[in-house]
C-alpha positions in Angstrom: 158.9 -115.0 75.5 159.9 -118.4 76.9 162.9 -118.6 79.0 165.1 -121.7 79.3 166.0 -122.8 82.9 165.8 -126.6 82.9 169.5 -126.9 82.0 170.7 -124.8 84.9 172.4 -126.2 88.0 169.9 -124.5 90.2 167.0 -126.4 88.7 168.9 -129.7 88.7 169.7 -129.3 92.3 166.1 -128.3 93.2 164.8 -131.5 91.5 167.4 -133.6 93.2 166.3 -132.3 96.6 162.5 -132.3 95.8 162.8 -136.1 95.2 164.9 -136.7 98.4 167.8 -137.9 96.4 170.1 -136.0 98.8 169.0 -138.1 101.8 169.5 -141.7 102.9 166.0 -142.4 104.0 162.8 -143.1 102.1 162.0 -145.5 99.3 164.5 -145.6 96.3 161.8 -146.4 93.7 159.5 -143.6 94.9 162.4 -141.2 94.7 163.1 -142.1 91.1 159.5 -141.8 90.1 159.0 -138.5 91.8 162.2 -137.1 90.2 161.0 -138.1 86.8 157.5 -136.9 87.4 158.6 -133.5 88.7 161.2 -133.1 85.9 158.4 -133.7 83.4 156.2 -131.1 85.1 159.0 -128.5 85.2 159.8 -129.2 81.5 156.1 -128.9 80.6 156.0 -125.5 82.3 159.0 -124.4 80.4 157.9 -125.8 77.0 154.4 -124.3 77.2 155.4 -121.1 79.0 152.8 -121.9 81.7 151.9 -118.7 83.6 151.5 -118.5 87.4 147.7 -118.0 86.8 147.5 -121.2 84.8 149.6 -123.1 87.2 147.5 -122.2 90.3 144.3 -122.9 88.3 145.6 -126.4 87.7 146.5 -126.8 91.4 142.9 -125.7 92.3 141.6 -128.2 89.8 143.5 -131.1 91.5 142.0 -130.0 94.9 138.5 -129.9 93.5 139.1 -133.3 91.8 139.9 -134.8 95.3 136.9 -133.1 96.9 134.6 -134.5 94.3 136.2 -138.0 94.7 136.6 -138.2 90.9 140.2 -139.2 90.5 139.2 -142.8 89.7 136.7 -141.4 87.2 139.2 -139.1 85.5 141.8 -141.8 85.1 139.9 -143.9 82.6 138.7 -140.8 80.9 142.3 -139.8 80.2 143.1 -143.3 78.8 145.2 -144.4 81.8 143.2 -147.6 82.5 143.3 -148.5 78.8 147.0 -147.9 78.7 147.5 -150.3 81.7 145.5 -152.9 79.8 147.7 -152.4 76.7 150.8 -153.0 78.8 149.3 -156.1 80.5 148.3 -157.5 77.1 151.8 -157.0 75.9 153.2 -158.7 79.0 150.9 -161.7 78.6 152.0 -162.0 74.9 155.7 -161.9 75.9 155.0 -164.5 78.7 153.0 -166.9 76.4 149.8 -166.2 78.4 147.8 -164.5 75.6 144.5 -165.8 74.5 141.2 -166.4 76.2 138.6 -163.7 76.7 140.1 -160.3 76.4 140.5 -158.1 79.5 139.2 -154.5 79.7 139.1 -151.9 82.3 137.6 -152.5 85.8 136.3 -149.0 86.4 135.9 -147.3 89.8 132.5 -148.8 90.9 133.3 -152.3 92.1 132.1 -153.2 95.6 133.6 -156.3 97.3 131.6 -158.9 99.1 128.6 -159.4 96.8 126.4 -162.4 97.8 127.7 -165.8 96.5 125.2 -168.0 94.7 125.4 -171.5 93.2 124.8 -171.6 89.4 122.0 -169.0 89.3 121.5 -165.6 90.9 118.8 -163.0 90.9 120.7 -159.7 90.8 118.0 -157.1 91.1 116.0 -156.5 94.3 112.6 -156.4 92.5 111.9 -152.7 93.2 112.2 -151.7 89.5 108.9 -153.0 88.0 109.1 -151.1 84.7 112.5 -152.3 83.3 112.6 -155.3 81.1 113.9 -158.5 82.6 117.4 -159.5 81.4 118.9 -163.0 81.6 122.7 -163.2 81.5 124.0 -166.6 80.7 127.1 -168.3 79.6 129.8 -170.9 80.2 133.3 -170.6 81.7 135.9 -172.9 79.9 139.6 -173.1 79.4 141.1 -172.2 76.1 140.6 -175.7 74.9 136.9 -175.7 75.6 136.9 -177.7 78.8 134.3 -176.5 81.3 135.5 -175.0 84.5 133.3 -176.0 87.4 133.2 -173.8 90.6 134.7 -170.8 88.8 133.5 -167.6 90.5 131.8 -165.1 88.2 131.5 -161.7 89.9 129.0 -159.5 88.0 128.0 -155.9 88.6 126.2 -153.3 86.5 124.1 -150.1 86.7 120.4 -149.7 87.1 118.0 -148.3 84.5 119.2 -144.7 85.4 122.9 -145.5 85.2 123.4 -145.6 89.0 125.4 -148.2 90.9 124.4 -149.5 94.3 126.5 -148.5 97.3 127.5 -145.3 95.4 123.8 -144.5 94.7 122.3 -144.5 98.2 118.8 -144.9 96.9 119.5 -148.5 96.0 119.6 -151.5 98.4 122.8 -153.1 99.4 124.4 -155.1 96.6 121.6 -154.4 94.2 122.7 -155.6 90.8 125.8 -157.2 92.2 126.3 -161.0 92.6 128.9 -163.6 92.6 127.9 -166.9 90.9 129.7 -170.2 91.2 129.6 -172.2 87.9 128.0 -175.6 87.8 129.7 -178.9 86.7 129.3 -177.8 83.0 130.8 -174.4 83.7 127.5 -172.6 83.3 126.3 -169.5 85.1 122.9 -167.7 84.8 121.8 -164.4 86.3 118.4 -162.7 86.3 118.6 -158.9 86.3 117.3 -155.8 84.5 118.7 -154.1 81.4 121.3 -151.5 82.5 121.6 -148.0 81.2 124.8 -146.2 80.3 125.8 -143.2 82.4 127.6 -139.9 82.1 130.1 -138.1 84.2 128.5 -135.6 86.7 127.9 -132.6 84.4 129.2 -130.1 87.0 132.1 -132.4 88.2 135.8 -132.1 87.7 136.1 -134.8 85.1 133.5 -133.2 82.8 135.1 -129.8 83.3 138.3 -131.1 81.8 136.5 -133.1 79.1 134.7 -129.9 78.0 138.0 -128.2 77.5 139.1 -131.1 75.4 135.9 -131.0 73.3 134.9 -134.5 74.5 131.8 -136.0 76.0 131.8 -138.0 79.2 129.3 -140.8 78.3 129.6 -144.6 78.7 127.5 -147.1 76.9 125.3 -149.7 78.6 127.7 -152.4 79.9 128.1 -155.2 82.4 131.3 -155.8 84.5 132.9 -159.1 85.3 135.6 -160.5 87.5 136.2 -164.2 86.8 138.5 -166.5 88.8 139.3 -170.2 89.1 142.2 -172.0 90.7 145.0 -172.7 88.1 143.7 -170.0 85.8 144.6 -166.3 85.1 142.2 -163.9 86.8 140.0 -162.1 84.3 138.8 -158.5 84.6 136.5 -157.6 81.7 133.2 -156.0 80.8 130.7 -156.5 77.9 128.9 -153.8 76.0 125.4 -154.3 74.8 125.3 -153.9 71.0 123.3 -151.0 69.6 124.0 -148.4 72.2 125.0 -145.1 70.6 128.2 -144.9 72.7 129.3 -148.5 72.2 132.1 -147.4 70.0 132.5 -144.0 71.5 133.1 -144.8 75.1 134.8 -141.9 77.0 136.6 -144.6 79.1 138.0 -146.4 76.0 136.8 -149.8 77.3 135.1 -151.2 74.2 136.7 -154.2 72.4 135.0 -155.8 69.4 135.1 -159.3 71.0 133.2 -157.9 74.0 130.2 -156.4 72.2 127.3 -158.8 72.6 123.7 -158.8 71.3 120.7 -158.5 73.6 118.0 -160.7 72.2 114.4 -160.5 73.3 112.7 -163.9 73.5 109.1 -164.8 74.5 110.4 -167.8 76.4 113.8 -168.6 77.7 114.6 -172.3 78.1 117.6 -171.4 80.3 115.5 -169.1 82.4 112.7 -171.6 82.8 115.1 -173.9 84.7 115.2 -171.3 87.4 111.6 -170.1 87.3 112.1 -167.2 85.0 109.0 -167.0 82.9 107.6 -164.7 80.2 109.4 -162.5 77.8 113.0 -161.7 78.6 116.1 -160.2 77.0 118.9 -162.8 76.8 122.5 -161.8 76.9 125.0 -164.6 76.3 128.6 -164.2 77.3 130.9 -167.2 77.2 134.3 -166.9 79.0 137.6 -168.5 78.3 140.2 -168.5 81.0 143.9 -169.0 80.4 145.7 -171.6 82.5 148.6 -170.5 84.6 150.5 -171.9 87.7 151.6 -168.4 88.7 149.7 -167.6 91.9 150.0 -163.9 91.5 148.2 -164.0 88.2 145.3 -166.0 89.7 144.1 -163.1 91.8 142.9 -159.6 90.9 145.6 -157.0 91.2 145.6 -154.9 94.4 144.0 -151.4 94.3 141.7 -149.5 96.6 138.2 -150.9 96.2 135.0 -150.3 98.2 134.6 -152.7 101.1 137.5 -154.8 100.0 139.3 -154.6 103.3 136.1 -155.2 105.3 135.4 -158.5 103.3 139.0 -159.8 103.0 
């Protein structure tokens, strides 16, 4: 039988002290957030009559989540990254900054400091001789169609086994990671290999919770982008390759219709030939529109922990 204690003075005083509201020191905003967070936890325990066994199982789960370094993987799986995007989209709308290429989640696998190339980059290190060559191409413009020269297009994606360099130690440094500066016409071109989707570690903490929710932990084949140019809003986005069975069933909720692109196999690529890419290739075209803004804080990617970001800053 559920007992009701949240209304008692004892619990109210406990929450007040837990959040440090009885002291002068500390950060006022952090205190308010912790007070709300712990109040919600206490209320959840009361509403669902959580047992001590269930509570300590949850504490152990959080400990294992940290040991497995999967917190940044679980966050998108629980829709947190998507929710932040929904909020930022609403903020842009309210500020008159909507439009352009849609944002979607960054994910946890970016690595700062990828080699910077002019106009064209080869992203793969050449060790995969069995995967089909992919040519990623497109233009960066403003919302009126004017080309943006010298925009930096930062691209990263998985290999044919769903692994990302740096995190997958079998790959060379910055394999399948490049920054490309657009030419005078706003064009960028990258030679790479077709990526595979990936799944959460089957024995990991994220999949453990997803199993309890009756959900899979798969992501479709996708390609990540950061795009930045002075005087324009920074864009964080990714494209999905059409036809993947998980394109519209992404456990991380990153798919947007405008960001699903075709991968077309051609015997000869005129764009690729400009850079010595010959023979059959799979072309992926992704044109990007950036929104103009004079707000400096919107022109850079938001701060968060990222691999090697401090070392390359």
